All heavy atoms as a GROMACS GRO file, in nm:
protein
  607
    1MET      N    1  10.329  10.951   9.895
    1MET     CA    2  10.253  10.932  10.017
    1MET      C    3  10.326  10.828  10.102
    1MET      O    4  10.354  10.718  10.056
    1MET     CB    5  10.113  10.884   9.976
    1MET     CG    6  10.015  10.880  10.083
    1MET     SD    7   9.841  10.856  10.028
    1MET     CE    8   9.845  10.839   9.853
    2ASP      N    9  10.359  10.864  10.223
    2ASP     CA   10  10.431  10.776  10.312
    2ASP      C   11  10.340  10.670  10.374
    2ASP      O   12  10.220  10.691  10.390
    2ASP     CB   13  10.495  10.855  10.427
    2ASP     CG   14  10.604  10.949  10.380
    2ASP    OD1   15  10.668  10.920  10.277
    2ASP    OD2   16  10.628  11.050  10.448
    3ILE      N   17  10.401  10.556  10.410
    3ILE     CA   18  10.330  10.455  10.487
    3ILE      C   19  10.332  10.499  10.633
    3ILE      O   20  10.436  10.534  10.687
    3ILE     CB   21  10.397  10.317  10.472
    3ILE    CG1   22  10.388  10.270  10.327
    3ILE    CG2   23  10.333  10.215  10.566
    3ILE    CD1   24  10.465  10.143  10.299
    4VAL      N   25  10.217  10.499  10.696
    4VAL     CA   26  10.206  10.537  10.837
    4VAL      C   27  10.228  10.411  10.920
    4VAL      O   28  10.159  10.311  10.900
    4VAL     CB   29  10.068  10.600  10.867
    4VAL    CG1   30  10.053  10.629  11.015
    4VAL    CG2   31  10.048  10.725  10.784
    5LYS      N   32  10.324  10.417  11.012
    5LYS     CA   33  10.357  10.301  11.095
    5LYS      C   34  10.313  10.329  11.238
    5LYS      O   35  10.348  10.432  11.296
    5LYS     CB   36  10.506  10.272  11.089
    5LYS     CG   37  10.549  10.236  10.948
    5LYS     CD   38  10.696  10.201  10.939
    5LYS     CE   39  10.732  10.178  10.794
    5LYS     NZ   40  10.784  10.049  10.768
    6LEU      N   41  10.236  10.236  11.293
    6LEU     CA   42  10.184  10.247  11.429
    6LEU      C   43  10.230  10.124  11.508
    6LEU      O   44  10.195  10.011  11.473
    6LEU     CB   45  10.032  10.253  11.428
    6LEU     CG   46   9.970  10.362  11.342
    6LEU    CD1   47   9.822  10.334  11.320
    6LEU    CD2   48   9.989  10.497  11.408
    7ASP      N   49  10.308  10.144  11.612
    7ASP     CA   50  10.353  10.034  11.695
    7ASP      C   51  10.270  10.033  11.823
    7ASP      O   52  10.292  10.114  11.913
    7ASP     CB   53  10.501  10.046  11.726
    7ASP     CG   54  10.557   9.922  11.794
    7ASP    OD1   55  10.476   9.836  11.839
    7ASP    OD2   56  10.680   9.911  11.804
    8CYS      N   57  10.175   9.944  11.830
    8CYS     CA   58  10.084   9.936  11.944
    8CYS      C   59  10.110   9.810  12.027
    8CYS      O   60  10.024   9.768  12.105
    8CYS     CB   61   9.939   9.939  11.897
    8CYS     SG   62   9.894  10.097  11.823
    9ARG      N   63  10.226   9.748  12.008
    9ARG     CA   64  10.258   9.629  12.088
    9ARG      C   65  10.259   9.667  12.235
    9ARG      O   66  10.309   9.773  12.272
    9ARG     CB   67  10.391   9.569  12.045
    9ARG     CG   68  10.384   9.505  11.906
    9ARG     CD   69  10.516   9.459  11.858
    9ARG     NE   70  10.598   9.579  11.829
    9ARG     CZ   71  10.718   9.574  11.774
    9ARG    NH1   72  10.772   9.458  11.741
    9ARG    NH2   73  10.784   9.684  11.749
   10GLY      N   74  10.201   9.582  12.316
   10GLY     CA   75  10.194   9.606  12.459
   10GLY      C   76  10.071   9.685  12.501
   10GLY      O   77  10.047   9.703  12.620
   11LYS      N   78   9.994   9.732  12.405
   11LYS     CA   79   9.872   9.807  12.436
   11LYS      C   80   9.752   9.716  12.423
   11LYS      O   81   9.748   9.628  12.338
   11LYS     CB   82   9.858   9.928  12.343
   11LYS     CG   83   9.969  10.028  12.360
   11LYS     CD   84   9.952  10.146  12.268
   11LYS     CE   85  10.067  10.245  12.288
   11LYS     NZ   86  10.054  10.360  12.199
   12CYS      N   87   9.653   9.739  12.508
   12CYS     CA   88   9.533   9.655  12.509
   12CYS      C   89   9.416   9.728  12.446
   12CYS      O   90   9.414   9.850  12.438
   12CYS     CB   91   9.498   9.618  12.654
   12CYS     SG   92   9.623   9.515  12.731
   13CYS      N   93   9.318   9.649  12.405
   13CYS     CA   94   9.194   9.700  12.350
   13CYS      C   95   9.137   9.807  12.444
   13CYS      O   96   9.138   9.786  12.565
   13CYS     CB   97   9.095   9.584  12.336
   13CYS     SG   98   8.935   9.631  12.271
   14PRO      N   99   9.097   9.920  12.393
   14PRO     CA  100   9.074   9.955  12.253
   14PRO      C  101   9.187  10.037  12.189
   14PRO      O  102   9.169  10.090  12.081
   14PRO     CB  103   8.948  10.038  12.261
   14PRO     CG  104   8.964  10.116  12.387
   14PRO     CD  105   9.033  10.019  12.482
   15GLU      N  106   9.302  10.050  12.258
   15GLU     CA  107   9.406  10.141  12.208
   15GLU      C  108   9.454  10.114  12.066
   15GLU      O  109   9.465  10.208  11.986
   15GLU     CB  110   9.524  10.145  12.305
   15GLU     CG  111   9.492  10.221  12.433
   15GLU     CD  112   9.613  10.232  12.522
   15GLU    OE1  113   9.695  10.321  12.497
   15GLU    OE2  114   9.624  10.150  12.615
   16PRO      N  115   9.487   9.989  12.026
   16PRO     CA  116   9.534   9.970  11.888
   16PRO      C  117   9.431  10.016  11.784
   16PRO      O  118   9.466  10.086  11.688
   16PRO     CB  119   9.558   9.819  11.880
   16PRO     CG  120   9.589   9.778  12.020
   16PRO     CD  121   9.499   9.865  12.105
   17LEU      N  122   9.306   9.982  11.806
   17LEU     CA  123   9.202  10.023  11.712
   17LEU      C  124   9.184  10.174  11.712
   17LEU      O  125   9.170  10.237  11.607
   17LEU     CB  126   9.069   9.954  11.745
   17LEU     CG  127   8.952   9.991  11.654
   17LEU    CD1  128   8.982   9.956  11.509
   17LEU    CD2  129   8.826   9.923  11.702
   18THR      N  130   9.187  10.235  11.829
   18THR     CA  131   9.171  10.380  11.840
   18THR      C  132   9.284  10.452  11.767
   18THR      O  133   9.259  10.548  11.693
   18THR     CB  134   9.165  10.423  11.987
   18THR    OG1  135   9.053  10.358  12.049
   18THR    CG2  136   9.151  10.573  12.001
   19GLU      N  137   9.407  10.406  11.786
   19GLU     CA  138   9.521  10.470  11.718
   19GLU      C  139   9.510  10.453  11.567
   19GLU      O  140   9.538  10.547  11.492
   19GLU     CB  141   9.652  10.414  11.771
   19GLU     CG  142   9.683  10.464  11.911
   19GLU     CD  143   9.825  10.436  11.955
   19GLU    OE1  144   9.916  10.430  11.869
   19GLU    OE2  145   9.845  10.422  12.077
   20LEU      N  146   9.470  10.334  11.522
   20LEU     CA  147   9.453  10.313  11.378
   20LEU      C  148   9.342  10.403  11.324
   20LEU      O  149   9.361  10.470  11.222
   20LEU     CB  150   9.422  10.167  11.349
   20LEU     CG  151   9.394  10.135  11.202
   20LEU    CD1  152   9.516  10.162  11.115
   20LEU    CD2  153   9.347   9.990  11.188
   21ARG      N  154   9.230  10.405  11.390
   21ARG     CA  155   9.116  10.487  11.344
   21ARG      C  156   9.156  10.633  11.333
   21ARG      O  157   9.125  10.700  11.234
   21ARG     CB  158   8.998  10.468  11.439
   21ARG     CG  159   8.872  10.536  11.389
   21ARG     CD  160   8.755  10.519  11.482
   21ARG     NE  161   8.780  10.591  11.606
   21ARG     CZ  162   8.767  10.541  11.728
   21ARG    NH1  163   8.729  10.417  11.744
   21ARG    NH2  164   8.793  10.613  11.834
   22ASN      N  165   9.225  10.686  11.433
   22ASN     CA  166   9.266  10.827  11.431
   22ASN      C  167   9.365  10.854  11.319
   22ASN      O  168   9.357  10.958  11.252
   22ASN     CB  169   9.324  10.868  11.566
   22ASN     CG  170   9.220  10.874  11.675
   22ASN    OD1  171   9.100  10.884  11.649
   22ASN    ND2  172   9.263  10.865  11.799
   23ALA      N  173   9.458  10.762  11.297
   23ALA     CA  174   9.556  10.781  11.190
   23ALA      C  175   9.490  10.776  11.053
   23ALA      O  176   9.519  10.859  10.966
   23ALA     CB  177   9.665  10.674  11.200
   24VAL      N  178   9.399  10.681  11.033
   24VAL     CA  179   9.330  10.668  10.905
   24VAL      C  180   9.247  10.793  10.877
   24VAL      O  181   9.244  10.843  10.764
   24VAL     CB  182   9.243  10.540  10.901
   24VAL    CG1  183   9.150  10.539  10.781
   24VAL    CG2  184   9.332  10.416  10.900
   25ARG      N  185   9.184  10.845  10.978
   25ARG     CA  186   9.103  10.966  10.963
   25ARG      C  187   9.186  11.082  10.907
   25ARG      O  188   9.137  11.160  10.827
   25ARG     CB  189   9.047  11.005  11.100
   25ARG     CG  190   8.911  11.064  11.096
   25ARG     CD  191   8.861  11.096  11.234
   25ARG     NE  192   8.774  10.989  11.279
   25ARG     CZ  193   8.750  10.959  11.406
   25ARG    NH1  194   8.808  11.026  11.502
   25ARG    NH2  195   8.667  10.864  11.437
   26LYS      N  196   9.311  11.092  10.950
   26LYS     CA  197   9.400  11.201  10.907
   26LYS      C  198   9.469  11.170  10.773
   26LYS      O  199   9.526  11.259  10.712
   26LYS     CB  200   9.508  11.224  11.012
   26LYS     CG  201   9.455  11.274  11.144
   26LYS     CD  202   9.567  11.282  11.246
   26LYS     CE  203   9.512  11.314  11.384
   26LYS     NZ  204   9.615  11.306  11.488
   27GLY      N  205   9.465  11.043  10.731
   27GLY     CA  206   9.537  11.002  10.611
   27GLY      C  207   9.466  11.037  10.482
   27GLY      O  208   9.352  11.085  10.481
   28GLN      N  209   9.534  11.009  10.374
   28GLN     CA  210   9.483  11.035  10.239
   28GLN      C  211   9.421  10.908  10.182
   28GLN      O  212   9.464  10.797  10.215
   28GLN     CB  213   9.598  11.079  10.147
   28GLN     CG  214   9.668  11.205  10.192
   28GLN     CD  215   9.576  11.325  10.193
   28GLN    OE1  216   9.501  11.347  10.099
   28GLN    NE2  217   9.579  11.402  10.299
   29PRO      N  218   9.322  10.920  10.093
   29PRO     CA  219   9.267  10.802  10.027
   29PRO      C  220   9.378  10.721   9.958
   29PRO      O  221   9.466  10.778   9.894
   29PRO     CB  222   9.170  10.860   9.924
   29PRO     CG  223   9.130  10.992   9.982
   29PRO     CD  224   9.254  11.043  10.051
   30GLY      N  225   9.375  10.590   9.977
   30GLY     CA  226   9.476  10.502   9.918
   30GLY      C  227   9.601  10.486  10.001
   30GLY      O  228   9.686  10.403   9.970
   31GLN      N  229   9.615  10.562  10.108
   31GLN     CA  230   9.734  10.556  10.193
   31GLN      C  231   9.738  10.424  10.270
   31GLN      O  232   9.635  10.369  10.310
   31GLN     CB  233   9.737  10.673  10.290
   31GLN     CG  234   9.867  10.686  10.366
   31GLN     CD  235   9.883  10.824  10.429
   31GLN    OE1  236   9.787  10.896  10.449
   31GLN    NE2  237  10.005  10.859  10.459
   32LEU      N  238   9.860  10.373  10.292
   32LEU     CA  239   9.881  10.249  10.367
   32LEU      C  240   9.915  10.279  10.513
   32LEU      O  241   9.988  10.374  10.543
   32LEU     CB  242   9.993  10.166  10.306
   32LEU     CG  243   9.962  10.096  10.174
   32LEU    CD1  244  10.088  10.030  10.121
   32LEU    CD2  245   9.852   9.994  10.190
   33PHE      N  246   9.866  10.192  10.600
   33PHE     CA  247   9.891  10.201  10.744
   33PHE      C  248   9.939  10.065  10.791
   33PHE      O  249   9.871   9.964  10.767
   33PHE     CB  250   9.762  10.240  10.819
   33PHE     CG  251   9.711  10.374  10.778
   33PHE    CD1  252   9.634  10.387  10.664
   33PHE    CD2  253   9.742  10.487  10.851
   33PHE    CE1  254   9.589  10.512  10.622
   33PHE    CE2  255   9.697  10.612  10.810
   33PHE     CZ  256   9.621  10.623  10.696
   34GLU      N  257  10.056  10.061  10.855
   34GLU     CA  258  10.109   9.938  10.912
   34GLU      C  259  10.089   9.946  11.063
   34GLU      O  260  10.141  10.036  11.128
   34GLU     CB  261  10.257   9.922  10.881
   34GLU     CG  262  10.285   9.889  10.737
   34GLU     CD  263  10.431   9.862  10.710
   34GLU    OE1  264  10.514   9.866  10.804
   34GLU    OE2  265  10.464   9.836  10.593
   35LEU      N  266  10.015   9.852  11.116
   35LEU     CA  267   9.986   9.847  11.258
   35LEU      C  268  10.049   9.721  11.317
   35LEU      O  269  10.024   9.611  11.268
   35LEU     CB  270   9.835   9.843  11.282
   35LEU     CG  271   9.789   9.816  11.425
   35LEU    CD1  272   9.822   9.933  11.517
   35LEU    CD2  273   9.641   9.785  11.429
   36LEU      N  274  10.131   9.738  11.420
   36LEU     CA  275  10.182   9.626  11.496
   36LEU      C  276  10.102   9.618  11.625
   36LEU      O  277  10.097   9.715  11.701
   36LEU     CB  278  10.331   9.646  11.529
   36LEU     CG  279  10.426   9.640  11.410
   36LEU    CD1  280  10.566   9.684  11.453
   36LEU    CD2  281  10.430   9.501  11.352
   37SER      N  282  10.037   9.504  11.646
   37SER     CA  283   9.958   9.486  11.768
   37SER      C  284   9.967   9.341  11.812
   37SER      O  285   9.944   9.249  11.733
   37SER     CB  286   9.812   9.522  11.744
   37SER     OG  287   9.736   9.494  11.860
   38ASP      N  288  10.003   9.322  11.940
   38ASP     CA  289  10.007   9.186  11.996
   38ASP      C  290   9.884   9.160  12.084
   38ASP      O  291   9.876   9.057  12.151
   38ASP     CB  292  10.136   9.162  12.074
   38ASP     CG  293  10.165   9.268  12.179
   38ASP    OD1  294  10.080   9.356  12.203
   38ASP    OD2  295  10.275   9.263  12.237
   39ASP      N  296   9.787   9.249  12.081
   39ASP     CA  297   9.663   9.228  12.154
   39ASP      C  298   9.576   9.131  12.074
   39ASP      O  299   9.540   9.159  11.960
   39ASP     CB  300   9.590   9.361  12.172
   39ASP     CG  301   9.459   9.349  12.248
   39ASP    OD1  302   9.431   9.240  12.302
   39ASP    OD2  303   9.384   9.448  12.252
   40PRO      N  304   9.541   9.014  12.131
   40PRO     CA  305   9.462   8.917  12.055
   40PRO      C  306   9.327   8.971  12.007
   40PRO      O  307   9.274   8.925  11.906
   40PRO     CB  308   9.443   8.800  12.151
   40PRO     CG  309   9.504   8.838  12.280
   40PRO     CD  310   9.574   8.968  12.264
   41VAL      N  311   9.272   9.070  12.075
   41VAL     CA  312   9.143   9.128  12.034
   41VAL      C  313   9.156   9.198  11.899
   41VAL      O  314   9.059   9.207  11.824
   41VAL     CB  315   9.089   9.222  12.144
   41VAL    CG1  316   8.957   9.285  12.103
   41VAL    CG2  317   9.073   9.146  12.275
   42SER      N  318   9.276   9.244  11.865
   42SER     CA  319   9.297   9.310  11.735
   42SER      C  320   9.267   9.218  11.619
   42SER      O  321   9.229   9.264  11.511
   42SER     CB  322   9.441   9.362  11.724
   42SER     OG  323   9.462   9.469  11.813
   43LEU      N  324   9.284   9.088  11.639
   43LEU     CA  325   9.253   8.992  11.532
   43LEU      C  326   9.106   8.997  11.493
   43LEU      O  327   9.070   8.962  11.381
   43LEU     CB  328   9.291   8.850  11.575
   43LEU     CG  329   9.440   8.824  11.591
   43LEU    CD1  330   9.464   8.690  11.658
   43LEU    CD2  331   9.509   8.830  11.456
   44ARG      N  332   9.021   9.040  11.583
   44ARG     CA  333   8.879   9.057  11.555
   44ARG      C  334   8.848   9.202  11.518
   44ARG      O  335   8.775   9.229  11.424
   44ARG     CB  336   8.797   9.015  11.677
   44ARG     CG  337   8.647   9.026  11.656
   44ARG     CD  338   8.570   9.022  11.786
   44ARG     NE  339   8.597   9.144  11.861
   44ARG     CZ  340   8.606   9.151  11.993
   44ARG    NH1  341   8.592   9.045  12.067
   44ARG    NH2  342   8.631   9.267  12.052
   45ASP      N  343   8.903   9.296  11.596
   45ASP     CA  344   8.868   9.438  11.582
   45ASP      C  345   8.913   9.499  11.450
   45ASP      O  346   8.837   9.573  11.387
   45ASP     CB  347   8.928   9.520  11.696
   45ASP     CG  348   8.853   9.505  11.826
   45ASP    OD1  349   8.747   9.438  11.828
   45ASP    OD2  350   8.900   9.561  11.927
   46ILE      N  351   9.036   9.474  11.409
   46ILE     CA  352   9.090   9.540  11.289
   46ILE      C  353   9.014   9.495  11.163
   46ILE      O  354   8.970   9.580  11.085
   46ILE     CB  355   9.242   9.519  11.276
   46ILE    CG1  356   9.316   9.569  11.401
   46ILE    CG2  357   9.296   9.586  11.150
   46ILE    CD1  358   9.289   9.711  11.445
   47PRO      N  359   8.994   9.363  11.141
   47PRO     CA  360   8.913   9.325  11.024
   47PRO      C  361   8.771   9.381  11.028
   47PRO      O  362   8.718   9.423  10.924
   47PRO     CB  363   8.913   9.172  11.029
   47PRO     CG  364   9.039   9.138  11.102
   47PRO     CD  365   9.054   9.246  11.206
   48ALA      N  366   8.709   9.382  11.146
   48ALA     CA  367   8.572   9.436  11.157
   48ALA      C  368   8.569   9.585  11.124
   48ALA      O  369   8.478   9.632  11.054
   48ALA     CB  370   8.516   9.411  11.297
   49PHE      N  371   8.668   9.661  11.173
   49PHE     CA  372   8.678   9.804  11.143
   49PHE      C  373   8.691   9.824  10.992
   49PHE      O  374   8.622   9.909  10.934
   49PHE     CB  375   8.798   9.863  11.217
   49PHE     CG  376   8.841   9.998  11.170
   49PHE    CD1  377   8.766  10.111  11.200
   49PHE    CD2  378   8.958  10.014  11.096
   49PHE    CE1  379   8.807  10.236  11.156
   49PHE    CE2  380   8.999  10.138  11.053
   49PHE     CZ  381   8.923  10.250  11.083
   50CYS      N  382   8.780   9.748  10.928
   50CYS     CA  383   8.802   9.764  10.784
   50CYS      C  384   8.676   9.732  10.705
   50CYS      O  385   8.641   9.804  10.612
   50CYS     CB  386   8.917   9.675  10.738
   50CYS     SG  387   9.078   9.731  10.798
   51LYS      N  388   8.608   9.625  10.743
   51LYS     CA  389   8.485   9.588  10.673
   51LYS      C  390   8.379   9.696  10.690
   51LYS      O  391   8.316   9.737  10.592
   51LYS     CB  392   8.434   9.455  10.727
   51LYS     CG  393   8.313   9.404  10.655
   51LYS     CD  394   8.271   9.267  10.706
   51LYS     CE  395   8.149   9.219  10.630
   51LYS     NZ  396   8.105   9.088  10.676
   52PHE      N  397   8.361   9.744  10.811
   52PHE     CA  398   8.259   9.844  10.839
   52PHE      C  399   8.286   9.976  10.766
   52PHE      O  400   8.196  10.039  10.711
   52PHE     CB  401   8.249   9.869  10.990
   52PHE     CG  402   8.143   9.967  11.028
   52PHE    CD1  403   8.009   9.932  11.024
   52PHE    CD2  404   8.177  10.096  11.069
   52PHE    CE1  405   7.910  10.024  11.059
   52PHE    CE2  406   8.080  10.187  11.104
   52PHE     CZ  407   7.946  10.151  11.099
   53MET      N  408   8.414  10.018  10.766
   53MET     CA  409   8.451  10.145  10.705
   53MET      C  410   8.490  10.132  10.557
   53MET      O  411   8.522  10.231  10.492
   53MET     CB  412   8.568  10.208  10.782
   53MET     CG  413   8.535  10.240  10.927
   53MET     SD  414   8.397  10.354  10.947
   53MET     CE  415   8.462  10.502  10.871
   54LYS      N  416   8.491  10.010  10.505
   54LYS     CA  417   8.522   9.981  10.365
   54LYS      C  418   8.666  10.010  10.327
   54LYS      O  419   8.697  10.043  10.213
   54LYS     CB  420   8.424  10.051  10.271
   54LYS     CG  421   8.280  10.008  10.296
   54LYS     CD  422   8.186  10.059  10.192
   54LYS     CE  423   8.044  10.015  10.203
   54LYS     NZ  424   7.991   9.958  10.320
   55HIS      N  425   8.757   9.997  10.425
   55HIS     CA  426   8.901  10.005  10.397
   55HIS      C  427   8.949   9.867  10.354
   55HIS      O  428   8.886   9.766  10.387
   55HIS     CB  429   8.978  10.051  10.521
   55HIS     CG  430   8.937  10.185  10.573
   55HIS    ND1  431   8.935  10.299  10.495
   55HIS    CD2  432   8.894  10.224  10.696
   55HIS    CE1  433   8.894  10.402  10.568
   55HIS    NE2  434   8.868  10.359  10.690
   56ASP      N  435   9.060   9.861  10.282
   56ASP     CA  436   9.116   9.733  10.239
   56ASP      C  437   9.209   9.679  10.347
   56ASP      O  438   9.303   9.748  10.388
   56ASP     CB  439   9.196   9.748  10.110
   56ASP     CG  440   9.109   9.786   9.991
   56ASP    OD1  441   8.994   9.738   9.985
   56ASP    OD2  442   9.156   9.863   9.905
   57LEU      N  443   9.184   9.557  10.390
   57LEU     CA  444   9.274   9.489  10.483
   57LEU      C  445   9.372   9.412  10.396
   57LEU      O  446   9.341   9.306  10.342
   57LEU     CB  447   9.195   9.397  10.576
   57LEU     CG  448   9.274   9.326  10.684
   57LEU    CD1  449   9.350   9.426  10.772
   57LEU    CD2  450   9.182   9.241  10.768
   58VAL      N  451   9.491   9.468  10.378
   58VAL     CA  452   9.590   9.416  10.285
   58VAL      C  453   9.661   9.294  10.343
   58VAL      O  454   9.692   9.199  10.271
   58VAL     CB  455   9.691   9.526  10.247
   58VAL    CG1  456   9.800   9.474  10.158
   58VAL    CG2  457   9.619   9.645  10.183
   59ALA      N  458   9.690   9.297  10.474
   59ALA     CA  459   9.761   9.186  10.537
   59ALA      C  460   9.719   9.174  10.683
   59ALA      O  461   9.690   9.275  10.748
   59ALA     CB  462   9.912   9.207  10.528
   60THR      N  463   9.715   9.050  10.728
   60THR     CA  464   9.689   9.020  10.869
   60THR      C  465   9.806   8.938  10.923
   60THR      O  466   9.886   8.884  10.846
   60THR     CB  467   9.558   8.941  10.885
   60THR    OG1  468   9.564   8.824  10.805
   60THR    CG2  469   9.437   9.024  10.846
   61PRO      N  470   9.817   8.929  11.053
   61PRO     CA  471   9.930   8.855  11.111
   61PRO      C  472   9.938   8.712  11.058
   61PRO      O  473   9.836   8.646  11.035
   61PRO     CB  474   9.898   8.856  11.261
   61PRO     CG  475   9.820   8.981  11.281
   61PRO     CD  476   9.734   8.991  11.157
   62ASP      N  477  10.062   8.667  11.038
   62ASP     CA  478  10.088   8.529  10.997
   62ASP      C  479  10.215   8.483  11.068
   62ASP      O  480  10.268   8.555  11.152
   62ASP     CB  481  10.099   8.518  10.844
   62ASP     CG  482  10.211   8.601  10.784
   62ASP    OD1  483  10.309   8.633  10.855
   62ASP    OD2  484  10.201   8.636  10.665
   63GLU      N  485  10.264   8.366  11.034
   63GLU     CA  486  10.380   8.313  11.107
   63GLU      C  487  10.506   8.396  11.083
   63GLU      O  488  10.593   8.401  11.170
   63GLU     CB  489  10.404   8.167  11.074
   63GLU     CG  490  10.433   8.139  10.928
   63GLU     CD  491  10.444   7.991  10.897
   63GLU    OE1  492  10.363   7.915  10.951
   63GLU    OE2  493  10.534   7.954  10.819
   64ASN      N  494  10.518   8.461  10.970
   64ASN     CA  495  10.636   8.544  10.941
   64ASN      C  496  10.628   8.682  11.006
   64ASN      O  497  10.729   8.741  11.039
   64ASN     CB  498  10.655   8.560  10.790
   64ASN     CG  499  10.688   8.429  10.723
   64ASN    OD1  500  10.758   8.345  10.779
   64ASN    ND2  501  10.636   8.409  10.604
   65ASN      N  502  10.507   8.735  11.018
   65ASN     CA  503  10.484   8.868  11.078
   65ASN      C  504  10.367   8.854  11.175
   65ASN      O  505  10.254   8.890  11.142
   65ASN     CB  506  10.451   8.970  10.970
   65ASN     CG  507  10.567   8.993  10.875
   65ASN    OD1  508  10.670   9.043  10.916
   65ASN    ND2  509  10.550   8.952  10.751
   66PRO      N  510  10.395   8.801  11.295
   66PRO     CA  511  10.285   8.763  11.386
   66PRO      C  512  10.204   8.877  11.444
   66PRO      O  513  10.101   8.852  11.505
   66PRO     CB  514  10.357   8.685  11.495
   66PRO     CG  515  10.497   8.734  11.492
   66PRO     CD  516  10.526   8.768  11.349
   67HIS      N  517  10.246   9.002  11.425
   67HIS     CA  518  10.172   9.114  11.484
   67HIS      C  519  10.136   9.223  11.383
   67HIS      O  520  10.090   9.330  11.421
   67HIS     CB  521  10.254   9.178  11.597
   67HIS     CG  522  10.297   9.080  11.700
   67HIS    ND1  523  10.208   9.010  11.779
   67HIS    CD2  524  10.420   9.038  11.738
   67HIS    CE1  525  10.275   8.931  11.860
   67HIS    NE2  526  10.403   8.944  11.837
   68LEU      N  527  10.154   9.196  11.254
   68LEU     CA  528  10.142   9.300  11.152
   68LEU      C  529  10.007   9.298  11.079
   68LEU      O  530   9.966   9.197  11.024
   68LEU     CB  531  10.253   9.285  11.048
   68LEU     CG  532  10.253   9.384  10.931
   68LEU    CD1  533  10.277   9.527  10.980
   68LEU    CD2  534  10.356   9.344  10.828
   69PHE      N  535   9.942   9.414  11.082
   69PHE     CA  536   9.823   9.440  11.001
   69PHE      C  537   9.860   9.551  10.903
   69PHE      O  538   9.926   9.647  10.942
   69PHE     CB  539   9.707   9.492  11.087
   69PHE     CG  540   9.656   9.394  11.189
   69PHE    CD1  541   9.716   9.384  11.313
   69PHE    CD2  542   9.546   9.314  11.160
   69PHE    CE1  543   9.668   9.296  11.409
   69PHE    CE2  544   9.497   9.225  11.256
   69PHE     CZ  545   9.559   9.216  11.381
   70ILE      N  546   9.816   9.539  10.779
   70ILE     CA  547   9.835   9.646  10.682
   70ILE      C  548   9.697   9.684  10.627
   70ILE      O  549   9.622   9.597  10.581
   70ILE     CB  550   9.929   9.607  10.567
   70ILE    CG1  551  10.066   9.568  10.622
   70ILE    CG2  552   9.942   9.722  10.466
   70ILE    CD1  553  10.164   9.517  10.517
   71VAL      N  554   9.665   9.812  10.637
   71VAL     CA  555   9.534   9.864  10.597
   71VAL      C  556   9.555   9.973  10.493
   71VAL      O  557   9.643  10.058  10.508
   71VAL     CB  558   9.461   9.921  10.720
   71VAL    CG1  559   9.330   9.989  10.679
   71VAL    CG2  560   9.436   9.811  10.824
   72ARG      N  561   9.475   9.969  10.387
   72ARG     CA  562   9.475  10.078  10.287
   72ARG      C  563   9.344  10.155  10.303
   72ARG      O  564   9.236  10.097  10.297
   72ARG     CB  565   9.486  10.022  10.145
   72ARG     CG  566   9.481  10.136  10.040
   72ARG     CD  567   9.495  10.086   9.898
   72ARG     NE  568   9.629  10.033   9.876
   72ARG     CZ  569   9.658   9.906   9.849
   72ARG    NH1  570   9.563   9.816   9.838
   72ARG    NH2  571   9.782   9.868   9.830
   73LYS      N  572   9.358  10.286  10.323
   73LYS     CA  573   9.239  10.369  10.336
   73LYS      C  574   9.160  10.368  10.206
   73LYS      O  575   9.218  10.376  10.097
   73LYS     CB  576   9.279  10.513  10.372
   73LYS     CG  577   9.159  10.604  10.396
   73LYS     CD  578   9.200  10.741  10.444
   73LYS     CE  579   9.078  10.826  10.465
   73LYS     NZ  580   9.110  10.951  10.534
   74LYS      N  581   9.029  10.358  10.220
   74LYS     CA  582   8.944  10.354  10.101
   74LYS      C  583   8.961  10.482  10.019
   74LYS      O  584   8.993  10.588  10.073
   74LYS     CB  585   8.798  10.335  10.137
   74LYS     CG  586   8.735  10.456  10.205
   74LYS     CD  587   8.590  10.432  10.235
   74LYS     CE  588   8.533  10.549  10.311
   74LYS     NZ  589   8.395  10.531  10.349
   75ASN      N  590   8.941  10.467   9.890
   75ASN     CA  591   8.940  10.584   9.803
   75ASN      C  592   8.810  10.659   9.827
   75ASN      O  593   8.708  10.598   9.858
   75ASN     CB  594   8.953  10.543   9.657
   75ASN     CG  595   9.092  10.493   9.625
   75ASN    OD1  596   9.192  10.546   9.674
   75ASN    ND2  597   9.100  10.390   9.545
   76SER      N  598   8.816  10.789   9.816
   76SER     CA  599   8.694  10.868   9.840
   76SER      C  600   8.591  10.836   9.733
   76SER      O  601   8.621  10.795   9.624
   76SER     CB  602   8.725  11.017   9.846
   76SER     OG  603   8.826  11.052   9.755
   77GLY      N  604   8.466  10.856   9.772
   77GLY     CA  605   8.360  10.837   9.678
   77GLY      C  606   8.275  10.722   9.704
   77GLY      O  607   8.252  10.644   9.775
   0.00000   0.00000   0.00000
């Protein structure tokens, strides 16, 4: 299963979240999604989306990767 990479740098809310949501919908349970987003609203939206949909938020932006979110799609069931 490939890692799905989404580069949403330069895009504003709600585009990064919409692109992630659409990609996750098409993905397989357990699949990883790497989202690059420099929209500050993503710092709130992506964790809230993962919590609501019960996906794993594997990584959030930090000083080494200031725009990187990594999400694992929940396993079915």
